[in-house]
N, C-alpha and C positions, 0 to 999 in steps of 0.2 A: 602243275595246276590240277585240281580235282577233275576227274573225268566227267562228273555230273554237270560241270559248267559248260555252257555253249562256247564254241571257239569264237575268238574275236577277229581272226583272219581266216577267211573262207577260201576253199580251193585246194586241190591236190597238186597243182603245178606252180604254187607260189614260191618264188625264190627271192633272195635279196636283190638280185639284178632286175627281176620283174617289178618289184616294188619301186625301185629307183626309176626304171624306164617309164612306168605308168604315172608316177607322181610328177616327174619332170617333163612329161609329154607336152603339156600346155606351154612350157617355157621354151622347149627346143624345136617346136613345130609352129606352123602358121595357125592363127586363131580359127576356131570353127565358125560356121555360119550362126550357130546359136549365140556364141559370144558376141559376134558383131551386131546381131539384132538386139541383144540385151544392152550392149554398150550404147547403141543408137538411142534406144528408149530412155535410158538413164541420163545420157548427155542432154537430150531435149529437155527433160525435167530439170536438170541442173542449170541449164542456160536460162530457163524460165525463172528459176529461183534467183539467179544472179541479177537478172533484169529487174525483178521486184525489189531486191535489196538496194540496187542503185537508185531506183525510183523513190524508195523510202528515204534514203540518205539525202537525196536532192530535194525532196518535198517536205519531209518531216514525219514524226511519229503519228501525226494526225491521220495519216493514210491507213493506220490500223483502226480497228473498231473500238478504241479505248476512249475513256472519258474520266471525269473526276472520281466517279464511283468505281469504275472498272479499270484501275491502274495496271492490273495484271490480267492477262487472258491467255490467248493462244501462245504468246511468246514464252511465258514461264511454263505453260502446259507442255510445250514441245521440249523445253529445256529439261524438265524433270523426266519426261518420257525417254529422251535420248540417254540421259545419265543412267536410267534404269536398265536400258538395253545393254549398255556397256558394262553392266555389273557381273554378268555371267563369266566373262573372260578371266577375271581374277579368281573367281571361285574354282573354275575348272583347272586353271594353271597352278594356283597356290595350294588351296585346301585339299584338292584331290591328289596332288603330288605328295603332300605330307602324309596322306593316308595310303599312299602307294596303290592307287586304283589304276589298274592297267587299261581300263576302257577309256580313260581320258586321252590316251596317246593319239587316237585317230581324230580327235575333235579339238584338242587344245590350241593348235596353231590358228585355225580360222576363228576360234572364239577370242583369242588374244588380238588378232587383227580387227575383228569386229568391235572389240572394246575401244581400241585406239580411234577408229573412224567414228564411232558413236560419240566419244568424248569431244572430238573435233566439232561434230555437228551441234552438240549441246553448248559448247563454249561460244558459238556464234550468236546465240540468242541474247544473253546478257549484254554483249558488246553492241549488238544492233539496238537493243532497248535503250542504250544510253543516248541514241540519236546522233552522237558524234563519235563514231567508231575509232577515229584516229586518236582519241583521248582515252582509250581503254586502259592504258597503262596507269591511269590515275587510281585504279583500284588497288595497286600495289603500294606498300609503304615505302616510297622512295623519297629521298631529299628533294625539295622543290624550291622554287623561287618565291613561294608565298609565305615564307617564315615558318610558323608552327602549324601549317595546314596538313593534317594527317588523316588517314582513314580511321573510321570508327571500329576499333578492335572489339567492341562489345556487340557488333552487328553480326548475325549469322550469315548475312550476305557476304561479308568478308571471309568468314570461315569457309564458305563455299569456294572462294578463290584458292585458298590454301589447300583445302581437301582435294579439289578436283585437279589442281596442278600437280600435287603429290601423287595422286592416283595415276595421272597420265604419265608422269616421269617413271614411276616404278613399272607400269605396264609396258612402256616402251623398252626399258632395259630388259625386262623379263622376256618379251617377245624377240628382241634382237639376239640375246644370248642363245636362245633356242634355235635360232636360224643359222648360227655360225657353222655347225657341222654340215648342214645342207648346202650352204653357200660354197663350202669347200668341194662338195660332190659336184656341183654345177661347174665350178672352176676346172676340175679335173676332166670333165666331159666336154667342155666348151671347145669349139673349133674356130670360132671367130676371135681375132685378137682383142677387139674392143670388149667383147663380152667376157673373155678370159681375164682381162685386166680388171674390169669392174668387179667381178666376183672374187678375184684374188685380193683386192683391197678390202672388200666387205667381209672376207673370211678370216682376216687378221692372221694369216699364215698358219691356219689350222692344219695339223699333221695327222690327227686321228690316232696318235699313240696312246698307250695306257695312261701316261701322266696327264695328257690333255683331257681324256675322258674323266679321270678322277677329279680334276679341277672343275670340269663342266658340271659334274654332279654336285660338288660342294657349293659352287656358286648358285646353282639352281635351288638347292635347299635353303641357303641363306636368304635368297630373294623371296622364296616362298614364305619363310618365316616373317620377313618384313612386310610382305603383301597381305598376309592373312588378316591382320587388324583392319586393313583397308576395306575388306569385304563388309565389315560391320560399320566402319566409321563414316565412309563417304556418303552413303544414302541416309545415314542417321543425321549427319550435318545438313544435308539437303532438306530433310524433313523439318529441321529446326527453323528454316525460313518461315514455316507456318506455325509450328508448335510453340515458339517463343512469343508469338503475338497474342493479343487479347481479343482477337476476333472469334466469335462463337463458331464452332465447327473446326477451327484450327487449333485452338488452345487445348491440346490433347496430349496426354503423356504416353499414349500407345503409338504415336506417330513413328518414332525411330524404328522399333522392331517391325512395325507394320510396313513401313517404306522399304526396309531391307528385304523382307520376304517378297514384297511386290516387285522389287528390282530383279531378284533372282528369278522369279516367276516369269517376267517379261523377257529377261535376258536369255534364259534357256529356250523360250519359245522362238526368239529370233535366231538363235544358233540352229535350232531344228529347221527353220525355214531355209537358211543359207546352206546347211549341210545336205539337205535333201536335194536341193538344186545342183550343188557341186558334185554330189555323189553320182547323179545321173549324167550330168553334162561331161564329166571327166572320166567316166567308166571306172569309178572307185567303189563299186558295189561290194567287192570282196574285202575292202578295208573298213568302210563305214557300213556296218551290218545292222540287222534288225535288233541285235542285242544292245548296240549303242543307243538306238532310238528308244528302246524300252527303258533302259536305265535313265535316260534324260526325262522321259515321260513320268517316271516314278518321282523324280525330283520336282517336276511340275505339279504332280498331284499333292505332294507334301506342302510346297510353298503356296499353292492355290488354296489348300485347306486353311493355312494360317491367315491368308488374306480374307477368306470367307468369314472366319471367326472374328477378325477385326471389323468387318462390315457389320456383323450382328452386334458386336459390342458398341460400336458407334451409334447404331440405331437405338439400342436399348437404353444406353446412358442418356442420350438426348431426350428420350421420352420420360425416363425416370426422374430427371432433374426437375421437370415441370416448368422450366424456364421457357417462355414463349419464343425467345430468339432462337432456341435450339430447334424450333419447328421449321426453320428455313435453311438448315445446313444440308450438306450433300447427302447425308444418310438420315432421312427423316420423312414423316408423312407429307410434309410440305413439298419436299423434292419429288415425291412420288405422284403428287397431284397438281403441281405447279407448271409453269411454262417450260421448265426443263425436264418434264417427265420422260420425254423421249430419250434424253441422255441418261437419266437414272435407270430406266429399264434396259437400255443398251448395255450399261455397265453390268447389271445383274445377269443378263443373258450371256454375254461374252466371257465374263470372269468367274461366274459361279456355276451356271448350268452347263456350259459347253465343256469345261475340263472334267466334269463328272463322267463323261463318256470314257475317259481313260482308265476307269476302274475295270472296264471289260478288256480282257486280255487280247481278244482278236482286234479290237480297235487300237489298243496300246501298241500292238506290234504291226499295225498297218501303216505303210508309208503314205498312202493317200490321205487317210484320216488324220494322221499326225500332221501332215502339211496343212490341211484345212484348219485343224484346231489351233496350230501354232499361229496362224495368221489371225484367227478370231481372238486369241488371247492378247495379242499386241493391239488389236483394235480396242478391246475391252480395257486394257491398261491405259490407253490414251484417253478413253472416256472417263476413267477414274480420276486422272489428273485434271481433266477439264471440269468434271463435276466438283472436285475439291475447290477449284479456283473460281469458276464462273458462277456456280449456284450460290456459294457462300457470299461472294462479293456483291451479287446482284441484289441482295436484301440486307441493307445496313440497319443501324439502330433507328435512323430517321426515315419514315416512309417517303419523304421528299427526295431522298437520295437513291431510291430504288430504280434500277435500270436493268434492261435486258441486253446482254451482249450479242452482237451479230457480227461475224467475221466479214472482212472486206476481201476483195480479190488479192490484195497484197498479203494479208494473213495467210490465205490458202496457198498462194503462189510460193511464199518463202518456205512454208512447211513441205510442200511437194518438192521444192527445189532441194531441200536438205536430204530428202529421201533419195532423189536422183543422184546427188553428189556422193552420198554414202555408197550407193551401188557402183558408181563410177570408180571410186577408190577401191572397192572390193574387187571389181573386175580387173582393174589394172594390177592389183596385188596378185591376183590369180595368174596373170600372165608373166609376172616378174619374179615372184617368190614361190617356193613350194607350198601348196595349200595344206598338205599333210606333213607332219613331222616324221619324215621317212626314217630318219636314224633311230627315233624312239620306237616306231612301229616294228622295226627289224629286231629290236631287243626282246619283243614278246612273241616273235614268230614261232620259235621252237617250243615255247611253253603254252601258247594259246592258239597256235595255228591248227587248222582242221586236220591237215595231213599228219602232223606230228602227234596230235591227240589220238587219232585213229590207230596209228602204229603202236602207241603205248597201250591202248585198250586191247589190241590184238596180241600184245606180248612181243611185238617185233621191235628190236632195238632201233632207236632213231639214228644211231651211228652203226655202220657195218662192222661186225665182229670178224676180224681177218687174222688168219694164222700167219705168223711172221715169215714162215718158209715160202708162202705163196702170195706174198703181199702185192707184188706187181700185177700178177695175173688176176687176183681177186678185185683189185681196184679197177682194172680195165673192164671186168665183167659188170661191176656195179654201175660204172659210168655208162657203159653201152646199154645196159638194161633199162635204166631210167631215162636216158636221153637218146634212144635209138633214132627216133624220128628227126630230132633236131640235128643229129650227127649226119644222117642221110641227106638232109637238106643242105648241110654245110659241104659235104663231099660232092654234091651235084655241081657246085661252082668251082671248088678248089681241086677236086680230083682226089682219088685214093692213092696211097703209097704202096708201091709194089716192090717188096723186098728183093725179088728175084732179078729185077731189071734196074732198080734205082738204088742210089746210095744215100743214106741219111746224112743231112747236113748238121753242123754244129749251130743249133738255134740260139745258143748263148751269145753269139756274135751280134744278134739283134739287141739294140739298146732297150732295156726294160725287161729282158728275158734272162732270168737267173736259172740256176740248176733246178730249183723246185718247180718253177713255171715250165721249164723245158720238159720235165717229167710229166707234168699235167698234159701238155700238148702231145707228147708221145703216147700217153694213155688213150687219148682221143683218136689218134691215128695221123697226127701231123708231124712229119719228119723233115720236110725239105723247104728250102727257100722258095721254090716254085709254088708250093701250096700256099704259103703265107703271102706271096706276092700277088695272088689272085683275090685277096680279101678286099671287100668294100664295107660300107657302113652296115649293110645287111649281115654280112658274115661276122663282123665285129660283135654285133648284138647277139647273134646266135652263139658265138664263142662265150660271151659273158654269161648267157643263160645256161649254157652247158656246164661251165666250170663253177659258176657261183662265187668266184674269187677274183680279185683284182679287177673289178668292173671299170670299164672305160679305159684301161691302160693301153690296150692294143690300138684303139683309135687315137688316143692322146699322143702316143709315141710314134704313130704312123708306121706300124710294122711292115705294111705292104711296100711302102716306098723304100724302107731300109732293105727289105729282102731283094727287091729288084736291083738295088744298087750293089748288093753283095753278089748277085748272079752275074752282073755285068763287070764285076771286078773292080 
């Protein structure tokens, strides 16, 4: 990689084993206080939402602030908002993979998980809107007992069902395929039998050999090719819920590209929000760097500009037509001066003015500013969907049908409940699955890691150049020079080998130690069963970080117990 590019993995002490240990820390250790606090808050919000849904199902849709004029309001607003948030996952996973963008590797996994959870939240609203959620399967073209009663294939609402279910299916497969190598890593490090069995089943017998990685790459590329059209099709079809109608303000040909850009705009903003929290809470600052944040902010600037142009186009065309009904659409003088003026100006402030701050490099590379702006953008995108629906429907062709929508506590409660449930799922995911695609991050360590880039700039070989005659001595010196502190910490527990008074043991008798690994141990200074027998979890981790190879093997095969058994005969 060119020296002018900033490194994507920071730190001079980053090794493969360090990446593994840090990414899996949340899975292998007790949850932190921060995780417990966030889970408590999210669970309270989710429980409130569940209670509101049960109340609605028991009482009826009349508990929402709907009427004959306002048949859609918060429910469809929230549906479109959640689908938009879930849009960034496929873009990061599929499109950036096809373009071989290395910076995607630190953010693709949480983006994919966010996509799946957001689509779950979106799918709840159409089912709740039916009033009889247990009959939601009626939207599918299934044979039934009513003869020739079929769904309307000409309806964009049915297209939604197919588009979103396809999107969810492909996203799930893409997400799970990427997790398989990481599941195998957790399997190899697991100490509890139940955990080991669970991850063994989920890893599908992954071995990590060259053939497995070749197939992994091939499947990933095929899925990326299949998923790329979904980036454009899903939200285009969602936009047709409005664009195919004859309602002024909705009957617009620019809705598909405008909705797609808005979805990427809001989706990247939500990824920023989640990643900045995870980055700090899980001590992953050296993997999720300022460069990742800047790249994502650049995408937000571009898509935000497209959305802004769409707003201007809508406003101009509505005025230019001279049709009086266009004076009451969501982008019009009527919207700016009517009862929903507060929502109109909120949309302009959060979606047009706030993102312009990202043109300034200091703000674009600031974690605090990025976090604030990402939240503002998602607030603005919610107002956009609300304005499209509420402002347009509030003013029909007949003045007698004009109505102002006001949400009830059930509207608000269900929306807040879905936000809480979304974060509950994400927090549980962070405790069960690797948040970062560690196997993929490792592939760019030597090309984009700060340590390796510095060595290349200084003309120092990234691999030690060793004369064949003195290979054993040179290897020992390199290992000791780079890891002297860790080796000293290791020897404080297991003790040093004294060749004058001690005899070296055949370490190959320990299961899992072959000739190559025995040579590595000898280079460090480990020669006897007595030294190995004193190892605990701490020493296993030190050994992994020193060698950088065969991570987790010593702990998995329990070398200490084997060594003690060999000592006792």
